[in-house]
TORLOZA-249031 format. One record per residue (C-alpha): residue number from 0; residue in three letters; x, y, z. Coordinates in Angstrom, 2 decimals. Layout:
<recs>
+------+------+---------+---------+---------+
: fike : rovo :      px :      py :      pz :
+------+------+---------+---------+---------+
:  NUM :  ALA :       X :       Y :       Z :
...
+------+------+---------+---------+---------+
</recs>
This chain:
<recs>
+------+------+---------+---------+---------+
: fike : rovo :      px :      py :      pz :
+------+------+---------+---------+---------+
:    0 :  MET :   10.51 :  -22.82 :  -15.95 :
:    1 :  LYS :    8.06 :  -24.89 :  -13.84 :
:    2 :  ILE :    7.27 :  -24.30 :  -10.20 :
:    3 :  LEU :    8.53 :  -27.19 :   -7.91 :
:    4 :  SER :    7.53 :  -25.77 :   -4.46 :
:    5 :  LEU :    6.01 :  -23.01 :   -2.41 :
:    6 :  GLU :    7.13 :  -22.59 :    1.12 :
:    7 :  ALA :    5.49 :  -20.07 :    3.50 :
:    8 :  PHE :    7.06 :  -18.69 :    6.84 :
:    9 :  PRO :    5.61 :  -16.52 :    9.41 :
:   10 :  VAL :    7.67 :  -13.20 :    9.90 :
:   11 :  ASP :    6.96 :  -10.70 :   12.80 :
:   12 :  LEU :    8.17 :   -7.29 :   11.84 :
:   13 :  LYS :    9.13 :   -5.10 :   14.74 :
:   14 :  LEU :    8.80 :   -1.34 :   14.21 :
:   15 :  GLN :   10.77 :    1.51 :   15.56 :
:   16 :  VAL :    7.35 :    3.31 :   16.61 :
:   17 :  ALA :    4.00 :    1.55 :   16.86 :
:   18 :  LEU :    1.51 :    2.36 :   13.99 :
:   19 :  ASN :   -1.48 :    3.87 :   15.73 :
:   20 :  VAL :   -4.56 :    4.16 :   13.48 :
:   21 :  ALA :   -8.34 :    4.77 :   14.06 :
:   22 :  TYR :   -9.06 :    1.05 :   14.40 :
:   23 :  GLY :   -5.93 :   -0.21 :   16.20 :
:   24 :  SER :   -2.29 :   -0.09 :   17.31 :
:   25 :  TYR :    0.39 :   -2.18 :   15.77 :
:   26 :  PRO :    3.69 :   -2.20 :   17.34 :
:   27 :  GLU :    4.56 :   -5.36 :   15.47 :
:   28 :  LEU :    3.33 :   -6.53 :   12.05 :
:   29 :  ASN :    2.60 :  -10.25 :   11.69 :
:   30 :  TYR :    3.22 :  -10.97 :    7.99 :
:   31 :  VAL :    4.23 :  -14.19 :    6.10 :
:   32 :  LEU :    7.44 :  -14.40 :    3.76 :
:   33 :  ILE :    7.04 :  -16.90 :    0.80 :
:   34 :  LYS :    9.79 :  -18.71 :   -1.34 :
:   35 :  ILE :    8.78 :  -20.32 :   -4.67 :
:   36 :  GLN :   11.51 :  -22.64 :   -6.33 :
:   37 :  THR :   11.58 :  -23.67 :   -9.91 :
:   38 :  ASP :   13.04 :  -26.60 :  -11.87 :
:   39 :  ASN :   15.83 :  -24.33 :  -13.34 :
:   40 :  GLY :   17.13 :  -23.40 :   -9.74 :
:   41 :  LEU :   15.61 :  -20.10 :   -9.41 :
:   42 :  LEU :   14.09 :  -18.88 :   -6.26 :
:   43 :  GLY :   11.38 :  -16.23 :   -6.13 :
:   44 :  ILE :   10.41 :  -14.26 :   -2.93 :
:   45 :  GLY :    7.20 :  -12.68 :   -1.80 :
:   46 :  GLU :    5.43 :  -11.15 :    1.08 :
:   47 :  ALA :    1.94 :  -11.29 :    2.42 :
:   48 :  SER :    0.84 :   -8.46 :    4.58 :
:   49 :  PRO :   -2.43 :   -9.32 :    6.21 :
:   50 :  ASP :   -4.77 :   -7.00 :    8.14 :
:   51 :  PRO :   -7.86 :   -8.38 :    9.81 :
:   52 :  VAL :   -9.58 :   -5.05 :    9.37 :
:   53 :  VAL :   -8.58 :   -4.25 :    5.91 :
:   54 :  THR :   -8.13 :   -7.60 :    4.09 :
:   55 :  GLY :   -9.94 :   -9.80 :    6.54 :
:   56 :  GLU :   -6.87 :  -12.04 :    7.00 :
:   57 :  THR :   -4.57 :  -13.03 :    9.72 :
:   58 :  GLN :   -0.92 :  -14.41 :    9.84 :
:   59 :  MET :   -2.37 :  -17.78 :   10.39 :
:   60 :  SER :   -5.31 :  -17.85 :    7.85 :
:   61 :  VAL :   -2.74 :  -16.60 :    5.17 :
:   62 :  LEU :   -0.29 :  -19.35 :    6.09 :
:   63 :  GLU :   -3.13 :  -21.72 :    5.71 :
:   64 :  SER :   -4.22 :  -20.44 :    2.26 :
:   65 :  LEU :   -0.62 :  -20.70 :    1.03 :
:   66 :  GLY :   -0.42 :  -24.13 :    2.22 :
:   67 :  GLU :   -3.41 :  -24.84 :   -0.10 :
:   68 :  ALA :   -1.65 :  -22.98 :   -2.95 :
:   69 :  ALA :    1.42 :  -25.10 :   -2.45 :
:   70 :  ASN :   -0.65 :  -27.94 :   -3.44 :
:   71 :  PHE :   -1.92 :  -26.62 :   -6.62 :
:   72 :  LEU :    1.03 :  -24.45 :   -8.08 :
:   73 :  PRO :    3.70 :  -27.07 :   -8.65 :
:   74 :  GLY :    3.92 :  -28.17 :  -12.23 :
:   75 :  LEU :    2.67 :  -24.78 :  -13.55 :
:   76 :  SER :    4.94 :  -22.58 :  -15.46 :
:   77 :  ALA :    6.15 :  -19.47 :  -13.63 :
:   78 :  PHE :    5.82 :  -17.61 :  -16.71 :
:   79 :  ASP :    2.11 :  -17.92 :  -16.80 :
:   80 :  ILE :    1.67 :  -15.12 :  -14.27 :
:   81 :  GLY :   -1.96 :  -14.09 :  -15.42 :
:   82 :  SER :   -3.27 :  -17.51 :  -15.54 :
:   83 :  ILE :   -1.73 :  -18.45 :  -12.10 :
:   84 :  ILE :   -3.21 :  -15.14 :  -10.52 :
:   85 :  GLU :   -6.64 :  -16.00 :  -12.00 :
:   86 :  LEU :   -6.38 :  -19.55 :  -10.63 :
:   87 :  CYS :   -5.48 :  -18.14 :   -7.24 :
:   88 :  MET :   -8.55 :  -15.74 :   -7.36 :
:   89 :  GLU :  -10.70 :  -18.99 :   -8.01 :
:   90 :  ARG :   -9.10 :  -21.29 :   -5.31 :
:   91 :  ILE :   -8.28 :  -18.86 :   -2.53 :
:   92 :  PRO :  -10.31 :  -15.92 :   -3.42 :
:   93 :  THR :  -10.71 :  -14.42 :    0.11 :
:   94 :  PHE :   -6.94 :  -14.01 :    0.61 :
:   95 :  PRO :   -5.74 :  -11.09 :   -1.40 :
:   96 :  SER :   -2.26 :  -10.55 :    0.55 :
:   97 :  ALA :   -1.55 :  -14.29 :    0.06 :
:   98 :  ILE :   -2.15 :  -13.75 :   -3.58 :
:   99 :  ALA :   -0.19 :  -10.86 :   -3.66 :
:  100 :  ALA :    2.84 :  -12.66 :   -2.09 :
:  101 :  ILE :    2.49 :  -15.20 :   -5.03 :
:  102 :  ASP :    2.22 :  -12.51 :   -7.58 :
:  103 :  MET :    5.36 :  -10.81 :   -6.67 :
:  104 :  ALA :    7.25 :  -13.98 :   -6.22 :
:  105 :  LEU :    6.33 :  -14.73 :   -9.79 :
:  106 :  TYR :    7.49 :  -11.35 :  -11.06 :
:  107 :  ASP :   10.85 :  -11.92 :   -9.20 :
:  108 :  LEU :   11.17 :  -15.35 :  -10.88 :
:  109 :  VAL :   10.37 :  -14.14 :  -14.48 :
:  110 :  GLY :   12.59 :  -11.08 :  -14.17 :
:  111 :  LYS :   15.52 :  -13.35 :  -12.98 :
:  112 :  ALA :   14.79 :  -15.84 :  -15.64 :
:  113 :  LEU :   14.81 :  -13.01 :  -18.33 :
:  114 :  GLN :   17.67 :  -11.17 :  -16.55 :
:  115 :  ALA :   15.30 :   -8.04 :  -16.40 :
:  116 :  PRO :   14.07 :   -5.97 :  -13.54 :
:  117 :  ALA :   10.50 :   -6.41 :  -12.74 :
:  118 :  TYR :    9.41 :   -3.13 :  -14.16 :
:  119 :  GLN :   10.56 :   -4.09 :  -17.52 :
:  120 :  LEU :    7.83 :   -6.63 :  -17.54 :
:  121 :  LEU :    5.30 :   -4.10 :  -16.83 :
:  122 :  GLY :    5.92 :   -1.61 :  -19.72 :
:  123 :  GLY :    9.47 :   -0.26 :  -18.79 :
:  124 :  ARG :   11.01 :    2.43 :  -16.89 :
:  125 :  ASN :    8.72 :    5.38 :  -16.95 :
:  126 :  ARG :   10.30 :    7.37 :  -13.98 :
:  127 :  SER :   13.69 :    7.35 :  -12.59 :
:  128 :  GLY :   12.33 :    7.60 :   -9.00 :
:  129 :  MET :    9.71 :    8.33 :   -6.77 :
:  130 :  ARG :    9.79 :   10.72 :   -3.74 :
:  131 :  LEU :    8.07 :    8.75 :   -0.87 :
:  132 :  TYR :    6.33 :   10.45 :    2.19 :
:  133 :  PRO :    6.42 :    9.34 :    5.82 :
:  134 :  VAL :    3.25 :    8.30 :    7.94 :
:  135 :  ILE :    2.57 :   10.08 :   11.16 :
:  136 :  PRO :    0.83 :    7.66 :   13.56 :
:  137 :  MET :   -2.29 :    8.89 :   15.58 :
:  138 :  ASP :   -1.17 :   10.19 :   19.00 :
:  139 :  GLU :   -1.47 :   13.19 :   21.13 :
:  140 :  PRO :   -1.33 :   16.43 :   19.14 :
:  141 :  ALA :    2.01 :   17.58 :   20.46 :
:  142 :  ILE :    3.70 :   14.33 :   19.93 :
:  143 :  MET :    2.51 :   14.06 :   16.38 :
:  144 :  ALA :    3.72 :   17.62 :   15.84 :
:  145 :  GLY :    7.09 :   16.97 :   16.99 :
:  146 :  MET :    7.40 :   13.89 :   14.88 :
:  147 :  SER :    6.22 :   15.74 :   11.82 :
:  148 :  LYS :    8.79 :   18.59 :   12.41 :
:  149 :  LYS :   11.67 :   15.84 :   12.59 :
:  150 :  PHE :   10.39 :   14.22 :    9.27 :
:  151 :  VAL :   10.36 :   17.73 :    7.54 :
:  152 :  GLU :   13.84 :   18.35 :    8.77 :
:  153 :  MET :   14.87 :   15.21 :    7.44 :
:  154 :  GLY :   13.55 :   16.28 :    3.79 :
:  155 :  ALA :    9.83 :   15.40 :    3.93 :
:  156 :  ARG :    7.70 :   17.84 :    1.84 :
:  157 :  ALA :    4.34 :   15.81 :    2.56 :
:  158 :  LEU :    3.08 :   14.02 :    5.33 :
:  159 :  LYS :    0.39 :   11.42 :    5.73 :
:  160 :  VAL :   -1.23 :   12.08 :    9.06 :
:  161 :  LYS :   -3.47 :    9.35 :   10.71 :
:  162 :  LEU :   -6.44 :   10.67 :   12.26 :
:  163 :  GLY :  -10.18 :    9.44 :   13.21 :
:  164 :  SER :  -10.37 :    9.16 :   16.90 :
:  165 :  ASP :  -12.39 :   12.37 :   17.46 :
:  166 :  PRO :  -12.96 :   15.10 :   15.09 :
:  167 :  GLU :  -12.16 :   17.99 :   17.52 :
:  168 :  VAL :   -8.90 :   16.27 :   18.59 :
:  169 :  ASP :   -8.20 :   15.62 :   14.81 :
:  170 :  ILE :   -8.62 :   19.28 :   14.08 :
:  171 :  GLU :   -6.11 :   20.18 :   16.92 :
:  172 :  ARG :   -3.54 :   17.81 :   15.59 :
:  173 :  LEU :   -3.73 :   19.18 :   12.19 :
:  174 :  TYR :   -3.30 :   22.89 :   13.47 :
:  175 :  ARG :   -0.55 :   21.83 :   15.76 :
:  176 :  ILE :    1.35 :   20.04 :   12.98 :
:  177 :  THR :    0.91 :   23.22 :   10.97 :
:  178 :  GLU :    2.36 :   25.56 :   13.54 :
:  179 :  MET :    5.12 :   23.24 :   13.83 :
:  180 :  VAL :    6.04 :   22.51 :   10.16 :
:  181 :  GLY :    4.63 :   25.59 :    8.35 :
:  182 :  ARG :    2.03 :   25.85 :    5.62 :
:  183 :  ASN :    4.32 :   24.72 :    2.75 :
:  184 :  VAL :    4.23 :   21.19 :    3.91 :
:  185 :  ARG :    1.45 :   19.17 :    2.36 :
:  186 :  LEU :   -0.99 :   17.30 :    4.70 :
:  187 :  ARG :   -2.64 :   14.09 :    3.79 :
:  188 :  PRO :   -5.01 :   13.11 :    6.49 :
:  189 :  ASP :   -6.12 :    9.59 :    6.65 :
:  190 :  ILE :   -9.08 :    9.02 :    8.75 :
:  191 :  ASN :   -9.26 :    5.08 :    8.42 :
:  192 :  GLN :  -13.00 :    5.20 :    8.35 :
:  193 :  GLY :  -12.81 :    6.92 :   11.96 :
:  194 :  TRP :  -15.43 :    9.65 :   11.43 :
:  195 :  ARG :  -17.89 :    7.02 :   10.17 :
:  196 :  ASP :  -20.81 :    9.34 :    9.60 :
:  197 :  ALA :  -20.91 :   11.58 :    6.37 :
:  198 :  GLY :  -22.34 :   14.37 :    8.19 :
:  199 :  VAL :  -19.70 :   14.46 :   10.69 :
:  200 :  ALA :  -16.95 :   14.27 :    7.97 :
:  201 :  ILE :  -18.43 :   17.14 :    6.00 :
:  202 :  GLN :  -18.51 :   19.43 :    8.91 :
:  203 :  THR :  -14.96 :   18.53 :   10.07 :
:  204 :  ILE :  -13.56 :   18.76 :    6.55 :
:  205 :  ARG :  -14.85 :   22.27 :    6.12 :
:  206 :  ARG :  -13.06 :   23.34 :    9.16 :
:  207 :  MET :   -9.86 :   22.36 :    7.53 :
:  208 :  GLN :  -10.02 :   24.71 :    4.48 :
:  209 :  GLU :   -7.42 :   27.19 :    5.76 :
:  210 :  LEU :   -4.81 :   24.27 :    6.05 :
:  211 :  ASN :   -2.55 :   23.01 :    3.30 :
:  212 :  ILE :   -4.67 :   19.82 :    2.82 :
:  213 :  GLU :   -3.95 :   18.08 :   -0.37 :
:  214 :  TYR :   -6.50 :   15.05 :    0.00 :
:  215 :  ILE :   -8.42 :   13.36 :    2.84 :
:  216 :  GLU :   -8.36 :    9.53 :    2.69 :
:  217 :  GLN :  -11.37 :    7.29 :    3.88 :
:  218 :  PRO :  -13.43 :    9.52 :    6.11 :
:  219 :  VAL :  -16.27 :    7.07 :    6.47 :
:  220 :  ALA :  -16.94 :    3.32 :    6.94 :
:  221 :  ALA :  -15.73 :    1.12 :    4.11 :
:  222 :  ASN :  -19.09 :   -0.09 :    3.14 :
:  223 :  ASP :  -20.79 :    3.31 :    3.06 :
:  224 :  LEU :  -20.31 :    4.25 :   -0.57 :
:  225 :  ASP :  -23.37 :    6.36 :   -0.35 :
:  226 :  GLY :  -21.83 :    8.34 :    2.54 :
:  227 :  LEU :  -18.49 :    8.63 :    0.73 :
:  228 :  ALA :  -20.33 :    9.99 :   -2.28 :
:  229 :  GLN :  -22.19 :   12.59 :   -0.05 :
:  230 :  VAL :  -18.85 :   13.76 :    1.43 :
:  231 :  THR :  -17.02 :   13.85 :   -1.95 :
:  232 :  ALA :  -19.78 :   16.08 :   -3.45 :
:  233 :  ALA :  -20.06 :   18.30 :   -0.53 :
:  234 :  VAL :  -16.34 :   19.36 :    0.08 :
:  235 :  ASP :  -13.69 :   20.92 :   -2.03 :
:  236 :  ILE :  -10.87 :   19.02 :   -0.79 :
:  237 :  PRO :  -10.35 :   15.81 :   -2.73 :
:  238 :  ILE :  -11.56 :   12.52 :   -1.18 :
:  239 :  MET :   -9.62 :    9.30 :   -1.62 :
:  240 :  ALA :  -11.21 :    5.74 :   -1.12 :
:  241 :  ASP :   -8.95 :    3.33 :    0.45 :
:  242 :  GLU :  -10.53 :    0.56 :    2.49 :
:  243 :  SER :  -13.71 :    1.14 :    0.40 :
:  244 :  CYS :  -11.58 :    0.00 :   -2.74 :
:  245 :  HIS :  -10.10 :   -3.44 :   -2.81 :
:  246 :  ASP :  -10.30 :   -4.71 :   -6.30 :
:  247 :  PRO :  -11.17 :   -3.66 :   -9.90 :
:  248 :  SER :  -14.93 :   -4.19 :   -9.33 :
:  249 :  ASP :  -14.75 :   -2.10 :   -6.38 :
:  250 :  LEU :  -13.06 :    0.69 :   -8.38 :
:  251 :  PHE :  -15.67 :    0.40 :  -11.10 :
:  252 :  LYS :  -18.52 :    0.92 :   -8.65 :
:  253 :  ILE :  -16.90 :    3.90 :   -7.07 :
:  254 :  ALA :  -16.23 :    5.50 :  -10.41 :
:  255 :  SER :  -19.66 :    4.95 :  -11.52 :
:  256 :  MET :  -21.19 :    6.45 :   -8.31 :
:  257 :  GLN :  -18.70 :    9.34 :   -8.41 :
:  258 :  ALA :  -18.11 :    8.23 :   -4.69 :
:  259 :  ALA :  -14.37 :    9.54 :   -4.56 :
:  260 :  ASP :  -11.91 :   11.77 :   -6.32 :
:  261 :  MET :   -9.00 :    9.62 :   -5.84 :
:  262 :  ILE :   -8.15 :    6.03 :   -5.23 :
:  263 :  ASN :   -5.68 :    4.27 :   -3.05 :
:  264 :  ILE :   -4.30 :    1.21 :   -4.64 :
:  265 :  LYS :   -2.66 :   -1.24 :   -2.46 :
:  266 :  LEU :   -0.99 :   -4.52 :   -3.57 :
:  267 :  MET :   -2.21 :   -6.42 :   -0.52 :
:  268 :  LYS :   -5.98 :   -5.29 :   -0.88 :
:  269 :  CYS :   -6.29 :   -6.26 :   -4.75 :
:  270 :  GLY :   -3.76 :   -9.34 :   -4.78 :
:  271 :  GLY :   -0.58 :   -7.87 :   -6.21 :
:  272 :  ILE :    0.86 :   -6.16 :   -9.19 :
:  273 :  TYR :   -1.30 :   -8.15 :  -11.92 :
:  274 :  GLN :   -4.64 :   -6.82 :  -10.46 :
:  275 :  ALA :   -3.26 :   -3.47 :   -9.75 :
:  276 :  GLN :   -2.52 :   -3.04 :  -13.31 :
:  277 :  LYS :   -6.19 :   -3.75 :  -13.82 :
:  278 :  MET :   -7.22 :   -1.22 :  -11.37 :
:  279 :  LEU :   -5.07 :    1.51 :  -12.58 :
:  280 :  ALA :   -6.49 :    0.99 :  -16.17 :
:  281 :  ILE :  -10.07 :    1.52 :  -14.95 :
:  282 :  ALA :   -9.00 :    4.49 :  -12.81 :
:  283 :  GLU :   -7.23 :    6.07 :  -15.76 :
:  284 :  ALA :  -10.33 :    5.67 :  -17.84 :
:  285 :  ALA :  -12.41 :    7.09 :  -15.29 :
:  286 :  ARG :   -9.96 :   10.02 :  -14.58 :
:  287 :  LEU :   -9.52 :    9.06 :  -11.11 :
:  288 :  PRO :   -5.94 :    9.79 :   -9.82 :
:  289 :  CYS :   -4.33 :    7.03 :   -7.94 :
:  290 :  ILE :   -1.80 :    6.61 :   -5.44 :
:  291 :  LEU :    0.15 :    3.28 :   -4.41 :
:  292 :  GLY :   -0.42 :    2.79 :   -0.71 :
:  293 :  SER :    1.34 :    0.60 :    1.98 :
:  294 :  MET :    0.64 :   -1.83 :    4.55 :
:  295 :  GLY :    3.87 :   -1.39 :    6.05 :
:  296 :  GLU :    5.64 :   -4.12 :    3.86 :
:  297 :  SER :    9.37 :   -4.90 :    4.36 :
:  298 :  THR :   11.78 :   -4.50 :    1.70 :
:  299 :  ILE :   10.25 :   -7.44 :   -0.30 :
:  300 :  GLY :    6.73 :   -5.89 :   -0.56 :
:  301 :  SER :    7.95 :   -2.42 :   -0.68 :
:  302 :  ALA :   10.34 :   -3.33 :   -3.75 :
:  303 :  ALA :    7.45 :   -4.92 :   -5.64 :
:  304 :  GLY :    5.24 :   -1.81 :   -5.25 :
:  305 :  LEU :    8.12 :    0.31 :   -6.42 :
:  306 :  HIS :    8.48 :   -1.65 :   -9.58 :
:  307 :  PHE :    4.86 :   -0.96 :  -10.32 :
:  308 :  VAL :    5.18 :    2.63 :   -9.58 :
:  309 :  THR :    8.18 :    2.88 :  -11.73 :
:  310 :  ALA :    6.45 :    1.31 :  -14.75 :
:  311 :  ASN :    3.21 :    3.57 :  -14.32 :
:  312 :  ALA :    3.65 :    7.13 :  -14.48 :
:  313 :  GLY :   -0.11 :    7.64 :  -13.70 :
:  314 :  ILE :    0.61 :    6.71 :  -10.03 :
:  315 :  ARG :    0.61 :   10.33 :   -8.42 :
:  316 :  ALA :    2.16 :    9.49 :   -5.02 :
:  317 :  CYS :    3.79 :    6.43 :   -3.11 :
:  318 :  GLU :    4.12 :    5.77 :    0.48 :
:  319 :  LEU :    6.43 :    2.69 :    0.54 :
:  320 :  LEU :    8.50 :    3.87 :    3.46 :
:  321 :  GLY :    8.25 :    0.45 :    5.57 :
:  322 :  PRO :   11.91 :   -0.59 :    5.21 :
:  323 :  LEU :   12.91 :    2.64 :    6.95 :
:  324 :  PHE :   11.05 :    1.79 :   10.12 :
:  325 :  ILE :   11.22 :   -1.85 :   10.51 :
:  326 :  LEU :   13.97 :   -3.20 :   12.78 :
:  327 :  ASN :   14.17 :   -6.59 :   11.70 :
:  328 :  ASP :   13.66 :   -6.40 :    7.82 :
:  329 :  PRO :   14.15 :   -9.92 :    6.42 :
:  330 :  ALA :   15.60 :   -8.71 :    3.15 :
:  331 :  GLU :   17.86 :   -5.91 :    1.75 :
:  332 :  GLY :   18.30 :   -3.90 :   -1.51 :
:  333 :  PHE :   15.30 :   -1.32 :   -1.25 :
:  334 :  LEU :   17.09 :    1.73 :   -2.65 :
:  335 :  ILE :   16.01 :    5.09 :   -0.91 :
:  336 :  ASP :   17.88 :    8.25 :    0.00 :
:  337 :  PRO :   16.96 :    8.71 :    3.71 :
:  338 :  THR :   17.66 :   12.44 :    3.15 :
:  339 :  THR :   15.14 :   13.14 :    0.35 :
:  340 :  PHE :   13.01 :   10.08 :    0.77 :
:  341 :  GLU :   13.64 :    9.42 :   -3.06 :
:  342 :  ALA :   13.46 :    5.73 :   -3.85 :
:  343 :  SER :   14.52 :    4.00 :   -6.93 :
:  344 :  ALA :   13.69 :    0.49 :   -8.30 :
:  345 :  SER :   16.71 :   -1.65 :   -8.53 :
:  346 :  PHE :   18.13 :   -2.47 :  -11.97 :
:  347 :  LYS :   19.00 :   -6.00 :  -10.78 :
:  348 :  PRO :   16.87 :   -8.85 :  -12.17 :
:  349 :  GLY :   13.33 :   -9.50 :  -10.66 :
:  350 :  LEU :   12.63 :   -7.44 :   -7.76 :
:  351 :  GLY :   16.13 :   -6.81 :   -7.22 :
:  352 :  VAL :   16.20 :   -7.49 :   -3.52 :
:  353 :  GLN :   17.64 :  -10.56 :   -1.52 :
:  354 :  LEU :   17.07 :  -12.38 :    1.79 :
:  355 :  LYS :   19.47 :  -11.51 :    4.44 :
+------+------+---------+---------+---------+
</recs>
């Protein structure tokens, strides 16, 4: 099964509610859709979700990198996923979301060729489904509390809460949310580097001890591993690395420094499923629990992540809820119960989703 061509198309995903985080507001997500055609008539689809702050990419730069990949991929066997991803890491190394798009398109193709869902290529079905959790964008405390209540009424039992604008306001946000939803709902604050300084982070986190905080994500700057390690050592609430941990080498360094208690693996940061498997192996050896994060991917990228989670029981939590909040999703087939947020990987070949 030889690759004939790779085509890339810009896709601007419109959201029901703008995603506000510490470093910006995103009412629309400027992503890229790819199609890989093979000589046996199969079509594999993938998605790149660039973020200038997190991955250092833009929609335009991803399109350019995929244009380069379109020159060196034809003629290669789509079955050789590992060697193709290694080649991509050599030829377009600074474009992880572009590589992730190629990666998931390859798993889609191989699954279709073998008439097997993608999770069967990764070790088989290790869980029947995964309960996802919604993200509360950063806003005024009352607005965030009201949105949190609506999600809990819909069936959510855990909430990822975007913080990082100001420690005092962040504390108020968490207490207002807790007043609205009760103390049984688990809160997972994501600071997105917003507190920057380790001292500020430590003082703020210690004021959260009374709340039902499960873990806190990326409280300091991505490149401040010493500061991250200080926070991790000083507080009782588990600290998760996200923007500080892109690829296997980052994870190894964080584990060696004991800089975090947990890791957020994202396909778009590391370059797709093939690389994510490596990261999970390192994390499990270091006894660092992992979640699978999201960059707000559509049905395509979310389905790829769900196949990875289905095959790997070591992933503790998963936030692939993008398809529920995208108004113009280019694909369909992401299986999720909107009343429980329980998602299940498709039994269909490949990623199990199709373009509309």
